[in-house]
C-alpha positions, 0 to 999 in steps of 0.5 A: 417775648412778654406781655406787661401789665400795670395799674393793678388794683383790686379788692382782697378777692383772689377770684377777681385778681385771677379774672384780671390776670386771665385777660393778661394771659389772653393777650399774651397767648394771642401774640405768642408771647412767653410770659406775663410781667408786672405791674409796670408803667409805660417807661422806666420813669413810671411807677412799677412793682408791688409793695412787699415790705414797708406797708406801715410807711407812706409812699413817695409821690412817684410810687404805688402803695399796696396792701399785703394781699396784693403780693399774696394774690400774685404768689397764689396764682403762680407768679414769681418775683422778677425785678426787686427794688429797695428804698432807704431812709436816712437822717441828715447830720446838722453839719457836713462831714469833714471828709465829704467836704475835703474829698469834694474839693480834691475831686473838683480840682483834679478833674476841673469840675464846677457846679452849675447854679440856677436862679430860676426854672427857666435856666434849668430847661436847657440842661434837661435833655442832657440830664435824661441823656445821662440817665440813659448812660447811667442805667442802660446796663440794668435789667428792665431799663428801656432808653428814654425817648425824646417824646418822653423827655418832653412829657416829663419835662412838662409834668415834673419840672413845675414841682422842682425848685432850682435850689434842689437841683445839682448839676456838675460840668467839666471844663468844656461846659459839658454836663457830667453829673446831676441830682434832683431832690424834692421836698416830700409831698407824701403828707401834703398829698394825703391831706389833699386826698386827691383833690387840688380844690378847695385846699389841696393846692395849699397843702402842696404849696406848704410842702414846697415851702416848709418841710423837714423831709425830702426825697432823692428822685433822680441821679445820673453820672456819666460813666466816664466819671463813675467811681471817681468821687463825683458823688462827694460834690453832689453830697456836699451841695445837698448837705448845704441845701438840707441844712439851710432848708431844715431837712432832717430826713431823706428818702431814696426812691426805688433802686434795683436791688442789684444796683449796688453802685447807687446804694453805696452812695448813701453808706456814710449816712447810715441808711435804713432799708424801710421798703421793698417792691417787686414785679412778678412774672408767670410763664404763659 
């Protein structure tokens, strides 16, 4: 039905963008497809969309940055917005909200839930497949979502879990020991990657290591909740755990990564923290 394109990069010259897109159209027409859409990656776990708001902001590690002319080129070539993602930033209070703490205790007791605590990365690995299984369950009704396959799970396990400190993962299990919710947060690597300028040597590794150890900014990367427990207050447990972590680590600001604009359920998670939408990005489509 559609031909997808990704990794779009060009100078501010509309003729060059047009030439790139003509190659996309060519492939689509050869395969009798209806429209072109992008930019996207190979799966939902990869970068997608062209930045349309927040050009003055640093992007997070898992997003693309674009100058304003990228979106203008797409519109000039007759493309329309398809999927849109929004991102938020929020300040973390010095102490946990009393209602979050109280509600977390009620939900734990009501459903017999408990938090899984990890001492090292090795202890996390047995839960990784279950985390991705929850992602499939959590987001399978949203547009653009494609179920994550086992080979992709293995790839992302190797790619990202070396960056993640056990303290930044919250997992919640039921009385039978089944994983019913999780969240993954990371210290922000944006400043460190900027200083490294794309190179680990000679000092890039140092900046990344420092960002892991000492940072006042963090980013929410993934959150998954079993549909059976959605809307039942489980997020209060996650936020209580995260609040303790942020205060202990000196985290003052947290960013969300891209969330589909229609995914109001996840946006409601941040409502008590006075979130400010500071970025927006979209994929673009055009009929062939």
